[in-house]
C-alpha positions in Angstrom: 21.2 38.8 21.1 23.3 41.6 22.7 22.0 43.7 25.5 22.5 46.8 23.4 20.3 45.4 20.6 17.6 44.5 23.2 17.6 48.1 24.5 17.3 49.4 20.9 14.4 47.1 20.2 12.6 48.1 23.4 12.7 51.8 22.7 9.7 53.7 21.3 9.6 54.6 17.6 10.1 58.2 18.6 13.3 57.4 20.5 14.6 55.2 17.6 13.9 58.1 15.2 15.9 60.4 17.5 18.7 57.9 17.5 18.7 57.8 13.7 18.9 61.6 13.5 21.9 61.5 15.9 23.6 58.8 13.8 22.9 60.8 10.6 24.6 63.8 12.0 27.9 61.8 11.7 28.1 63.1 8.2 30.9 61.6 6.1 31.1 58.6 8.5 27.7 57.5 7.1 27.9 55.4 3.9 27.1 57.5 0.8 24.2 55.1 -0.1 22.3 56.5 2.9 22.6 60.1 1.8 19.9 62.2 0.0 19.5 65.6 -1.6 16.5 67.3 0.1 16.5 70.2 -2.4 15.4 73.7 -1.5 19.0 74.9 -1.2 19.9 72.2 1.3 23.1 70.4 0.5 23.2 66.5 0.3 23.4 64.9 3.7 22.8 61.6 5.4 19.1 60.8 5.4 17.7 60.0 8.9 15.0 58.0 7.2 17.4 55.8 5.4 19.6 55.4 8.5 16.4 54.4 10.4 15.5 51.8 7.7 19.0 50.3 7.9 18.9 50.1 11.7 15.4 48.6 11.7 16.5 46.0 9.1 19.5 45.2 11.3 17.2 44.7 14.3 15.1 42.3 12.3 18.3 40.3 11.5 19.5 40.5 15.1 22.5 42.7 14.7 23.6 45.9 16.4 22.6 49.2 14.7 26.2 50.2 14.1 27.0 46.8 12.5 23.9 47.3 10.4 25.2 50.6 9.1 28.4 49.0 7.9 26.9 45.7 6.5 23.5 46.7 5.1 23.1 48.9 1.9 20.1 50.4 0.2 20.0 49.8 -3.5 17.0 51.4 -5.3 14.9 51.1 -2.1 15.9 47.5 -1.4 18.1 46.6 1.6 21.0 44.2 0.9 23.6 42.6 3.0 27.3 42.0 2.3 28.5 38.4 1.7 30.6 38.6 4.9 27.5 39.6 7.0 25.4 37.0 5.3 27.9 34.3 6.1 28.3 35.4 9.7 24.5 35.3 10.2 24.2 31.9 8.8 27.1 30.5 10.7 26.0 32.3 13.8 22.6 30.5 13.6 24.6 27.1 13.9 24.5 26.1 10.2 27.7 25.0 8.3 28.6 27.1 5.3 31.7 26.3 3.1 33.1 27.6 -0.1 35.5 25.6 -2.3 37.1 26.8 -5.6 38.8 24.8 -8.3 40.5 25.5 -11.7 41.4 28.8 -13.2 39.6 31.6 -15.1 42.3 31.6 -17.7 42.0 27.9 -18.2 38.3 28.1 -18.7 37.5 25.6 -15.9 37.1 27.8 -12.8 34.3 26.8 -10.4 33.2 28.2 -7.0 31.0 25.9 -5.0 29.2 26.9 -1.8 27.6 24.2 0.4 25.3 24.7 3.4 24.2 22.1 5.9 21.5 23.1 8.4 22.0 22.2 12.0 18.4 20.9 12.1 18.8 18.8 9.0 22.3 17.2 8.9 21.3 14.6 6.2 20.9 17.2 3.4 23.3 19.7 2.0 22.4 22.6 -0.2 24.8 23.3 -3.0 25.4 26.1 -5.5 28.2 26.4 -8.2 29.0 29.5 -10.1 31.5 29.8 -13.1 32.4 32.5 -15.5 30.4 30.6 -18.1 27.3 30.8 -15.9 27.9 34.5 -15.3 28.0 35.1 -19.0 24.7 33.3 -19.5 23.3 35.7 -16.8 24.6 38.6 -18.9 26.9 39.7 -16.2 30.0 39.6 -18.4 31.4 38.1 -21.6 33.8 35.1 -21.4 35.7 34.0 -24.4 39.0 32.5 -25.5 41.7 34.7 -27.0 44.9 33.2 -28.1 44.3 30.0 -26.2 43.5 31.9 -23.0 40.0 32.5 -21.5 39.3 36.1 -20.6 36.4 37.8 -18.8 35.3 41.2 -20.0 32.8 43.5 -18.1 33.0 47.3 -18.6 30.7 50.2 -17.6 29.1 52.7 -19.9 32.2 54.9 -19.7 34.7 52.1 -20.2 35.5 51.4 -16.6 36.3 47.9 -15.5 33.4 46.3 -13.5 33.7 43.8 -10.7 33.0 40.7 -12.8 36.1 41.5 -14.8 38.3 42.7 -11.9 37.4 40.1 -9.3 36.0 37.2 -11.3 36.9 34.5 -8.8 35.5 36.3 -5.8 32.3 37.3 -7.6 31.7 33.7 -8.4 32.2 32.8 -4.7 29.8 35.5 -3.5 27.1 34.6 -6.0 27.4 31.0 -4.9 27.1 32.0 -1.2 24.1 34.3 -1.8 22.3 31.6 -3.8 22.9 28.7 -1.3 21.9 30.9 1.6 18.8 31.9 -0.2 17.9 28.3 -0.7 18.8 26.9 2.7 18.8 29.7 5.2 15.9 32.0 4.3 14.8 32.1 8.0 18.2 33.6 8.8 18.7 36.2 6.1 15.0 37.1 5.8 14.9 37.0 2.0 17.7 39.5 1.6 20.4 39.4 -1.1 24.0 40.5 -1.6 24.5 43.9 -3.3 25.8 42.3 -6.5 22.6 40.2 -6.8 20.5 43.4 -7.0 22.8 45.4 -9.3 25.2 47.1 -6.8 28.8 47.9 -7.7 31.0 46.0 -5.2 34.6 45.5 -4.0 36.5 42.2 -4.2 34.9 41.4 -0.8 31.4 41.8 -2.2 30.7 45.0 -0.3 29.0 48.0 -1.7 31.2 50.7 -3.2 30.3 54.1 -1.9 30.5 55.7 -5.4 28.9 53.2 -7.9 29.5 53.3 -11.7 28.4 56.7 -13.0 25.1 56.8 -14.9 25.1 58.1 -18.5 25.1 61.8 -18.8 21.5 63.3 -18.6 20.1 64.8 -21.7 19.2 68.0 -19.9 20.2 69.9 -16.7 17.0 68.7 -15.0 17.7 70.2 -11.6 18.1 73.7 -13.2 14.9 73.2 -15.2 13.0 72.1 -12.1 14.3 75.2 -10.2 13.2 77.5 -13.0 9.7 76.1 -13.2 7.0 78.3 -11.5 3.9 76.3 -12.4 2.8 72.9 -11.1 1.4 72.0 -14.5 4.7 72.7 -16.2 6.5 70.8 -13.5 4.2 67.8 -14.2 5.1 67.9 -17.9 8.8 68.2 -17.0 8.5 65.2 -14.8 7.2 63.2 -17.7 10.1 64.4 -19.9 12.6 63.3 -17.3 11.1 59.9 -17.4 11.3 59.7 -21.2 7.7 60.4 -22.1 8.0 62.9 -24.9 6.0 61.3 -27.6 2.5 62.6 -28.3 1.0 59.2 -28.0 2.2 58.8 -24.5 4.9 56.2 -25.2 8.4 56.3 -23.7 10.9 57.4 -26.3 14.0 57.0 -24.1 15.2 55.5 -20.8 14.1 57.3 -17.7 16.6 59.7 -16.1 14.7 60.0 -12.9 16.9 59.6 -9.9 16.2 59.9 -6.2 17.8 63.4 -6.1 15.7 64.6 -9.0 12.5 63.0 -7.6 13.1 64.7 -4.2 13.8 68.0 -5.9 10.5 67.8 -7.8 8.5 67.1 -4.7 10.2 69.8 -2.7 9.8 72.4 -5.4 6.2 71.4 -6.0 5.4 72.2 -2.4 6.6 75.8 -2.9 4.5 76.5 -6.0 1.1 78.2 -5.9 0.4 78.6 -9.6 -1.3 75.7 -11.3 -2.5 76.2 -14.8 -3.3 72.5 -15.6 -6.7 72.9 -17.2 -5.9 70.3 -19.9 -3.7 67.2 -19.6 -0.2 67.4 -21.2 0.0 66.0 -24.8 1.9 62.9 -23.8 -0.8 62.1 -21.3 -3.9 62.6 -23.5 -4.1 59.0 -24.5 -4.1 58.0 -20.9 -6.7 60.5 -19.6 -9.1 57.7 -18.5 -6.4 55.7 -16.6 -7.0 55.2 -12.9 -4.6 57.3 -10.7 -1.6 55.6 -9.4 -1.1 55.7 -5.6 2.6 56.4 -6.2 1.9 59.6 -8.1 2.4 62.6 -5.7 0.3 65.6 -6.9 0.5 64.2 -10.5 4.2 65.3 -10.6 5.9 61.9 -10.3 5.0 59.2 -12.9 6.1 55.7 -12.0 9.0 54.6 -14.2 7.3 51.4 -15.3 4.0 53.0 -16.2 2.9 55.2 -19.2 2.4 58.9 -18.5 -0.9 59.6 -16.7 -3.2 62.5 -17.2 -2.7 65.5 -15.0 -5.8 66.4 -12.9 -7.9 69.3 -14.1 -7.7 72.6 -12.2 -10.2 72.9 -9.3 -13.1 75.2 -9.6 -12.7 78.6 -7.8 -15.8 77.8 -5.8 -14.4 74.5 -4.5 -12.4 74.6 -1.3 -8.8 73.6 -1.9 -8.1 70.3 -0.1 -5.4 70.3 2.4 -2.3 68.3 1.4 -1.6 65.3 3.6 2.0 64.7 4.7 3.0 61.2 5.7 4.8 60.6 9.0 8.0 59.6 7.1 7.9 62.6 4.8 7.4 64.9 7.8 10.2 63.2 9.6 12.6 63.7 6.6 11.5 67.3 6.2 12.0 68.2 9.8 15.4 66.5 9.7 16.4 68.4 6.6 15.3 71.7 8.2 17.3 70.8 11.3 20.4 70.0 9.2 20.0 73.3 7.2 19.7 75.3 10.4 22.8 73.6 11.8 24.8 74.3 8.6 23.7 78.0 8.8 24.8 78.3 12.4 28.2 76.8 11.8 28.7 78.7 8.6 29.4 75.5 6.7 
């Protein structure tokens, strides 16, 4: 372990948070996956909370914070590591990792085989083989013969070529590496996966692309609708609409369009509203009025994507004192960082 990493680990949480803020101020030098849109008129910027999470993950893996920022990505809240970093960690731990390819994609016989032999168990070798046929079974692409030649096809929602079509051979190699390391070196990679294994769009080197495949166009301009809402009850109903709950029986009628930016905008806007007319639950939530509240629901505005719409709480009695809202340490940290960033942007005239 390097001296620099030891110093980082020995610092207090407050000092590490300050370090994360400083790193986040690097702006465009920070990977786009670590940016967020705080809302409230603040432009998208690197998130100190995400930067801190990546650096802490790197410390867990035994790598320098700067190396962590380039080799670790956050995908839907889950940290992932590039195949190159995964291979380096496994080999750095003294284990033997090898990758061998054979055949061709066009010939229909391409294979990529990764083997791992642990330094503390030389008599056993872990092995994983990936082929385009296996990728097709995993619904990562289609693979069929056309005019006597085998072809891989994988396109995005707007017709763009995806990595499994563009870099078939390398994608097979990285899947084999990720699988064999997951089987034989869990103590080194701490259960983490490569970006492709958890749905990230990657380069031919298996590293996360800064601008992943665009999501389908939203059915509404949700950010504008959020900004125009002046009632917490209406914001709760809008949140359910964003997540696809528009049927009267509380079932989802379409895929959720909730993103991190929209989620953050809802929570930020909700904190500025004082009007709350929710005396009755919204129609989509009536069937679920008796359901227990979910701990992930913040002020009944956000409904978890995998749960049916829950009833909005009834308005408090005028005689009851309004409970003070609690703010988590991480939320406070992100809010203060956003305020600092906004102040800095105002001073510089950016």
